[in-house]
C-alpha positions in Angstrom: -21.6 49.8 16.3 -21.6 50.0 12.7 -21.6 46.8 10.7 -19.5 46.3 7.5 -22.1 45.8 4.8 -21.3 43.3 2.0 -23.4 43.1 -0.9 -22.7 39.7 -2.6 -22.4 39.5 -6.5 -25.5 37.7 -6.8 -27.6 40.0 -4.6 -26.2 42.9 -6.8 -27.4 41.1 -9.7 -30.6 40.5 -8.3 -31.1 44.0 -7.6 -30.3 45.0 -11.1 -32.8 42.4 -12.3 -35.5 43.8 -10.3 -35.0 47.4 -11.3 -34.6 46.7 -15.1 -37.8 44.4 -14.8 -39.6 47.6 -13.6 -38.1 49.8 -16.0 -38.3 47.6 -19.1 -41.5 45.5 -18.7 -43.6 48.0 -16.9 -41.7 51.1 -17.9 -42.4 52.3 -14.4 -39.4 54.7 -13.4 -41.3 55.8 -10.3 -41.6 52.2 -8.8 -37.8 51.5 -9.9 -36.7 54.9 -8.2 -38.9 53.7 -5.1 -37.1 50.3 -5.0 -33.7 51.8 -5.1 -34.5 54.5 -2.4 -35.9 51.7 -0.3 -32.8 49.6 -0.8 -30.6 52.5 0.2 -32.7 53.0 3.5 -32.5 49.5 4.3 -28.7 49.5 3.9 -28.2 52.2 6.2 -30.5 50.7 8.9 -28.7 47.4 8.5 -25.3 49.0 9.0 -26.6 50.7 12.3 -28.5 47.9 13.8 -29.3 44.6 11.8 -30.8 43.0 14.8 -34.0 45.2 14.5 -35.1 43.0 11.5 -36.9 39.7 12.2 -35.3 36.2 11.7 -36.2 34.6 8.3 -39.6 32.9 8.3 -38.3 29.7 6.3 -37.2 27.3 8.5 -34.1 26.2 6.5 -32.8 29.8 6.4 -33.6 30.4 9.9 -31.3 27.5 11.1 -28.6 29.1 9.2 -29.2 32.5 10.9 -30.7 34.6 8.1 -32.8 37.6 8.7 -35.3 39.6 6.5 -35.8 43.2 5.9 -38.8 44.4 3.8 -38.8 47.3 1.8 -41.4 49.9 2.9 -44.6 49.9 0.5 -43.2 47.2 -1.7 -43.4 43.4 -1.9 -39.6 43.1 -1.8 -37.5 41.8 0.8 -33.8 41.6 1.3 -32.3 38.6 3.0 -28.9 38.7 4.9 -27.0 37.1 7.5 -24.6 38.6 10.2 -21.2 37.1 10.9 -19.3 39.0 13.5 -19.0 42.7 12.4 -20.0 41.6 8.7 -23.5 41.7 7.3 -24.0 39.8 4.0 -26.7 40.6 1.8 -27.5 37.6 -0.2 -30.5 38.5 -2.2 -33.5 40.6 -3.0 -36.6 38.8 -3.6 -40.3 39.5 -4.4 -42.7 37.9 -1.8 -44.1 35.7 -4.3 -40.8 34.0 -5.2 -39.6 30.8 -3.4 -36.6 32.6 -2.0 -35.2 29.9 0.2 -34.1 27.8 -2.7 -32.5 30.8 -4.4 -30.4 32.1 -1.5 -26.6 31.3 -2.5 -23.3 32.8 -1.3 
């Protein structure tokens, strides 16, 4: 079953912020490209089977049904929830961020 992937406006903004941070602050086009490729791979996997990803480690988000998907070889995670056939991506966070307080829909 293919899930309908919905990227929230806030998640889209967060992705842009992270990519621009890598490009502008660190001038690291390779890292930015790796991040974008990792996101693309996660999107494909999420659409195919979002249940392969673990539940959120944060108790507040766990109660609300959020899951986390990590980008391979990077310290970024995507937070999302499943509602029927729809999958809502609500944010992209660095591991060091307090992401639970930033999840908004």
